[in-house]
C-alpha positions in Angstrom: 0.0 0.0 0.0 2.9 2.3 0.8 4.3 1.8 -2.7 0.9 2.3 -4.3 0.5 5.6 -2.5 3.9 6.7 -3.6 3.1 6.0 -7.2 -0.2 7.9 -6.9 1.6 10.9 -5.5 4.2 10.8 -8.3 1.5 10.4 -11.0 -0.4 13.4 -9.6 2.8 15.5 -9.7 3.7 14.5 -13.2 0.1 15.1 -14.4 0.0 18.5 -12.8 3.3 19.4 -14.4 2.2 18.3 -17.8 -1.1 20.3 -17.6 0.7 23.5 -16.7 3.8 23.3 -18.9 3.4 23.1 -22.6 6.6 24.6 -23.9 5.6 24.2 -27.5 2.1 25.6 -26.9 2.6 28.6 -24.7 1.5 32.0 -26.0 5.0 33.4 -25.2 6.7 30.8 -27.3 4.3 31.1 -30.1 4.8 34.9 -30.0 8.5 34.3 -30.1 8.0 32.1 -33.2 6.2 35.0 -34.9 9.2 37.2 -34.3 11.4 34.6 -35.9 9.1 34.6 -39.0 10.6 37.4 -41.0 10.1 38.9 -44.5 13.1 36.9 -45.6 11.6 33.6 -44.5 8.1 34.5 -45.8 8.8 35.9 -49.3 9.2 33.2 -51.9 8.0 30.6 -49.5 5.0 28.6 -50.8 3.9 27.9 -47.3 3.1 31.6 -46.9 0.7 32.5 -49.7 0.0 36.2 -50.0 -2.9 38.4 -51.1 -3.8 42.1 -51.4 -6.6 43.1 -49.0 -9.1 45.8 -48.6 -12.0 45.1 -46.2 -14.4 47.9 -47.4 -17.9 46.6 -47.9 -19.7 49.7 -48.8 -19.4 52.1 -51.8 -17.5 54.7 -49.7 -14.4 54.5 -47.5 -16.2 56.8 -45.1 -17.8 53.7 -43.7 -14.8 51.9 -42.2 -14.9 48.1 -41.6 -15.2 47.1 -38.0 -12.8 44.8 -36.0 -15.4 42.1 -36.1 -15.9 42.4 -39.9 -12.1 42.2 -40.4 -11.9 39.2 -38.1 -14.4 37.5 -40.4 -12.2 38.3 -43.4 -9.0 37.1 -41.8 -10.6 33.8 -40.8 -11.8 33.3 -44.4 -8.4 34.0 -45.9 -6.6 31.9 -43.3 -9.0 29.0 -44.0 -7.7 28.9 -47.6 -4.1 29.1 -46.5 -3.3 32.8 -46.9 -0.8 33.9 -44.3 0.4 37.3 -45.7 -1.8 40.3 -46.6 -1.0 43.7 -48.0 -2.6 47.1 -47.0 -2.3 50.4 -48.8 -2.8 53.5 -46.5 -2.1 54.4 -42.9 -4.2 57.6 -42.7 -7.5 55.8 -42.7 -8.3 53.5 -39.8 -8.4 50.4 -42.0 -4.8 49.3 -41.6 -4.6 49.8 -37.9 -8.0 48.0 -37.5 -6.7 45.1 -39.5 -3.7 44.8 -37.2 -6.0 45.0 -34.1 -8.3 42.3 -35.6 -5.3 39.9 -36.2 -4.0 40.4 -32.7 -7.4 39.7 -31.2 -7.7 36.5 -33.2 -4.2 35.5 -32.1 -5.1 36.1 -28.5 -8.0 33.6 -28.8 -5.9 31.2 -30.9 -2.1 31.7 -30.5 -1.5 29.3 -33.4 -3.2 31.7 -35.9 -0.8 33.1 -38.4 -1.3 36.3 -40.5 1.4 38.7 -41.4 1.1 42.1 -43.0 2.9 44.3 -45.6 1.9 47.8 -44.4 1.6 50.3 -47.3 2.4 54.0 -46.8 0.7 56.1 -49.5 2.9 58.6 -51.2 1.7 61.7 -53.2 3.3 64.4 -55.3 2.8 68.1 -54.4 -0.8 69.2 -55.3 -1.8 65.6 -55.9 -5.4 65.0 -57.0 -5.8 68.6 -58.3 -5.7 70.0 -61.8 -2.1 71.1 -61.2 -0.1 68.2 -59.7 3.6 69.0 -59.4 5.4 65.7 -60.1 8.8 67.1 -59.3 7.8 67.8 -55.7 6.0 65.9 -53.0 3.3 66.4 -50.4 5.9 66.3 -47.7 3.6 66.8 -44.7 1.2 64.0 -45.7 4.0 61.7 -46.8 5.8 62.1 -43.6 2.7 61.4 -41.6 2.1 58.2 -43.6 5.6 57.0 -42.9 5.4 57.9 -39.2 2.2 55.9 -38.8 3.7 52.9 -40.7 6.7 53.1 -38.3 4.4 53.1 -35.3 2.5 50.1 -36.6 5.7 48.1 -37.2 6.9 48.9 -33.7 3.5 48.2 -32.1 2.9 44.9 -34.0 6.4 43.5 -34.6 4.9 39.9 -34.5 2.6 40.8 -37.4 4.1 43.6 -39.5 7.0 42.2 -41.5 7.2 44.6 -44.5 6.7 48.4 -45.1 6.0 49.4 -48.7 6.7 53.1 -49.5 4.1 54.1 -52.1 1.8 52.2 -54.4 2.2 52.7 -58.1 3.7 56.0 -57.0 6.4 56.3 -59.8 4.5 55.2 -62.9 3.7 58.1 -65.1 0.2 57.0 -66.0 -0.7 57.7 -62.3 -1.1 61.3 -63.5 -3.0 62.5 -60.4 -0.2 61.8 -57.9 3.0 60.2 -59.2 6.4 61.3 -57.8 10.0 60.9 -59.1 12.1 58.0 -57.8 14.1 60.4 -55.6 11.1 60.9 -53.3 10.6 57.2 -52.8 14.4 56.8 -52.3 14.3 59.5 -49.6 11.7 57.7 -47.5 13.2 54.2 -48.1 16.6 55.6 -46.8 14.8 57.1 -43.8 13.3 53.8 -42.9 16.6 51.9 -43.4 18.3 54.5 -41.1 15.7 53.8 -38.4 16.5 50.1 -38.7 20.2 50.7 -38.3 19.5 52.9 -35.3 17.3 50.3 -33.7 14.2 52.4 -34.0 12.6 49.7 -36.2 13.0 45.9 -36.1 16.2 45.0 -37.9 14.6 42.2 -39.8 11.7 44.4 -41.1 12.0 44.6 -44.9 11.5 47.9 -46.8 10.2 48.1 -50.4 8.2 50.1 -52.8 5.4 48.4 -54.8 5.1 49.7 -58.3 4.4 49.0 -62.0 6.9 46.8 -63.8 7.9 49.8 -66.1 8.7 51.9 -63.0 11.3 49.3 -61.9 13.0 49.4 -65.3 11.1 46.7 -67.1 9.6 49.1 -69.7 10.6 52.3 -71.5 14.1 53.7 -71.0 12.7 57.0 -69.7 12.4 55.2 -66.3 16.1 54.2 -66.4 17.5 56.9 -64.1 20.3 57.0 -61.5 17.7 57.7 -58.8 15.9 54.5 -59.7 19.2 52.6 -59.7 19.9 53.9 -56.2 16.4 52.9 -55.1 16.9 49.4 -56.3 20.0 49.2 -54.2 18.3 50.7 -51.1 15.2 48.5 -50.9 15.4 45.0 -49.3 13.4 43.6 -52.2 11.6 44.8 -55.3 7.8 44.6 -55.4 6.5 44.5 -59.1 3.0 44.9 -60.5 1.9 43.3 -63.8 -1.7 43.5 -65.2 -2.2 41.8 -68.6 -5.9 42.3 -68.1 -5.6 46.1 -68.6 -3.4 45.6 -71.6 -6.1 43.5 -73.4 -7.3 47.1 -74.1 -4.2 49.3 -74.0 -1.7 47.0 -75.6 -3.6 44.0 -76.9 -0.9 42.4 -79.2 -0.8 39.3 -77.0 -4.6 39.0 -76.5 -7.1 36.9 -78.3 -7.1 33.9 -80.5 -5.5 33.1 -83.8 -7.5 32.5 -86.9 -6.0 29.0 -87.0 -7.7 28.3 -83.7 -11.3 28.9 -85.0 -12.1 25.2 -85.0 -11.3 24.7 -81.3 -13.9 24.6 -78.6 -14.8 27.7 -76.6 -13.0 26.3 -73.5 -9.9 25.6 -75.6 -10.0 29.1 -77.1 -10.2 30.7 -73.7 -7.5 28.5 -72.3 -5.0 29.5 -75.0 -5.9 33.2 -74.6 -5.3 33.0 -70.9 -2.0 31.1 -71.4 -0.8 34.0 -73.5 -2.0 36.4 -70.8 0.0 34.5 -68.2 3.1 34.5 -70.5 2.7 38.2 -70.9 2.7 38.8 -67.2 5.7 36.5 -66.7 7.5 38.4 -69.6 7.0 41.7 -67.7 8.4 40.2 -64.5 11.4 38.8 -66.4 12.1 42.1 -68.2 12.0 43.9 -64.9 14.3 41.3 -63.3 16.7 41.6 -66.2 17.1 45.3 -65.6 17.3 45.0 -61.8 19.9 42.3 -61.9 22.2 44.6 -63.8 22.0 47.0 -60.9 22.0 44.5 -58.0 22.4 40.9 -59.0 21.3 39.6 -55.6 18.1 41.7 -55.2 15.0 39.5 -54.5 12.0 40.3 -56.8 8.4 39.4 -56.0 5.0 40.3 -57.4 3.3 43.0 -55.4 0.1 42.9 -57.5 -1.4 41.1 -60.3 -5.1 40.2 -60.8 -8.0 39.8 -63.2 -11.5 41.3 -62.8 -14.5 39.1 -63.1 -16.7 41.8 -64.7 -16.5 45.1 -66.6 -19.1 47.3 -68.4 -16.2 49.2 -70.0 -13.0 48.5 -71.9 -12.7 44.9 -70.9 -16.2 43.5 -71.1 -18.7 42.5 -73.7 -18.3 45.7 -75.7 -14.5 45.8 -75.3 -11.7 43.2 -75.2 -14.0 40.5 -73.8 -11.5 39.7 -71.1 -13.5 40.0 -67.9 -15.6 37.1 -66.6 -15.4 34.8 -63.6 -14.0 31.8 -65.6 -11.0 33.8 -66.9 -10.4 35.3 -63.5 -10.3 31.8 -62.0 -7.9 30.5 -64.7 -5.6 33.5 -64.1 -5.6 33.2 -60.4 -4.8 29.5 -60.4 -2.1 29.7 -63.2 -0.3 32.6 -61.6 -0.4 30.9 -58.2 1.1 27.7 -59.7 3.8 29.6 -61.6 4.9 31.8 -58.7 5.1 28.9 -56.2 7.1 26.9 -58.7 9.5 29.8 -59.3 9.8 30.7 -55.6 8.2 34.1 -56.2 5.7 35.6 -53.7 2.6 36.8 -55.5 0.3 39.3 -53.6 -2.7 38.5 -55.8 -5.1 41.4 -56.3 -7.4 40.9 -54.5 -9.2 39.1 -51.7 -12.7 40.7 -51.7 -14.6 43.0 -54.1 -14.5 46.6 -53.0 -17.5 48.6 -54.3 -16.0 52.0 -53.3 -13.4 51.8 -56.0 -15.8 52.9 -58.8 -18.7 53.9 -56.7 -20.5 55.8 -59.5 -20.3 52.8 -61.8 -21.2 49.6 -60.0 -20.3 47.6 -63.2 -16.8 49.0 -63.4 -14.0 46.5 -63.4 -12.2 48.1 -60.4 -15.1 46.9 -58.2 -14.7 43.3 -59.3 -11.2 42.1 -58.7 -12.0 40.0 -55.6 -11.9 36.3 -55.6 -14.8 36.7 -53.2 -17.7 39.1 -53.9 -18.7 41.7 -51.3 -21.2 39.3 -49.8 -18.6 36.6 -49.3 -19.6 34.4 -52.2 -16.7 32.4 -53.5 -16.0 33.1 -57.2 -14.8 30.3 -59.5 -11.2 31.0 -58.6 -11.8 29.4 -55.2 -14.6 27.0 -55.8 -12.3 24.1 -55.0 -11.8 25.4 -51.4 -15.6 25.3 -50.9 -15.6 21.7 -52.2 -13.0 20.9 -49.6 -15.1 22.3 -46.8 -12.5 24.9 -45.8 -15.1 27.6 -45.1 -17.4 25.5 -43.0 -18.8 27.6 -40.2 -17.4 30.9 -41.6 -19.5 33.8 -43.0 -19.2 37.3 -44.2 -21.9 39.7 -43.0 -24.1 36.9 -42.1 -23.7 35.1 -45.4 -22.3 31.6 -45.7 -19.4 31.1 -48.0 -21.0 29.5 -51.0 -20.1 29.2 -54.7 -21.3 31.8 -57.2 -23.6 30.5 -60.0 -24.8 28.0 -57.4 -21.7 26.0 -58.3 -23.1 25.3 -61.8 -20.0 25.2 -64.1 -22.1 25.0 -67.3 -23.8 28.3 -66.4 -20.4 29.8 -65.5 -19.0 28.8 -68.9 -22.1 30.1 -70.7 -21.4 33.6 -69.1 -17.8 33.6 -70.3 -16.8 35.7 -73.3 -14.9 34.2 -76.2 -11.8 36.2 -76.8 -11.7 38.0 -80.2 -9.6 36.9 -83.1 -6.4 38.8 -82.9 -6.6 40.3 -86.4 -10.1 41.7 -85.6 -9.0 43.2 -82.3 -6.0 44.9 -83.7 -7.9 46.4 -86.7 -10.4 47.9 -84.3 -7.6 49.5 -82.2 -5.9 50.8 -85.4 -9.1 52.5 -86.5 -9.5 54.1 -83.1 
């Protein structure tokens, strides 16, 4: 009996110890793990899929998403494996609320992983007026954007892993606000100095996210010494490529050949979308070729690429016939497959439709880049995840995550546009 009592006491002690000591499961150690997850380990890692995110559900940004709404969105994205998101501004509450939402989820579930590239918007002097000065900058607003990004990175070091200075801020078609590379360079250097002086986490990566041409992949007018210095200053280059837009503006790659007339509609669409993917890859490669001449070791990832599911303008039924859900799904899946194979992170644009982007024109393409619609319906791009039951128990605004078209692929294909024959499309463009 004496030995039995001894064993009982020992068992109680061991059981008590095991219940109160889970070194691999403690919040402290999980938080420590988040600190070890850096931009360098995330970018190019297929275990950390990325996406661009805006949580606006109304046709105005005056109505900001709530913490609870953003928690819904984070759980939906996490369910499909997304672990990195990108935001765009710091002035509006959106970015700070996203970070708060992620932290609250992590508090309830320490194993939850979601990391953020915080964007700081950069404007030229007199931006969004009829007299923008592209040689100057809106220094007060730009400085405030940067300061808020710094604060977020310091307040949420376990979540914020990247700061992007500007979004399409150097490309010259952004006529309302673009700046010269020297402005982006100035703020990138400022952030790098803060890192060196231990005023920012040393493993935080700094970039700028811009059109492929702005990074040297297009016209030579962009090939300046300031750009070269910027390439050297950033921790990695974030490149944008949008073949969908060029189905209207530069459609040489778009459409089907006359020799493909005998093919089925599905085959025609497949070949057209293969050319679109090749076009995007070509822009990435042309950018990489220039950058590697300046800095042969510089990492290069895709900060944005996407395909709208609808358009009542240049890209729809009366235009290039590029935008429908079927093509969007093909593009999403093919770019994901290519980027993972090549070790390139792709911040796909975007997670959810945002109706504020073209509020006066609900049918405008800018409102329809999401792989989910504003009510949380899963577009064709992510039907497979619905089939796998990944969104079971999740909702957006009270709506279950269900397939568009009721999951009827025949109806989906019937709504898809057949790309034009190349010769016909080019002749129309030439006449215009």
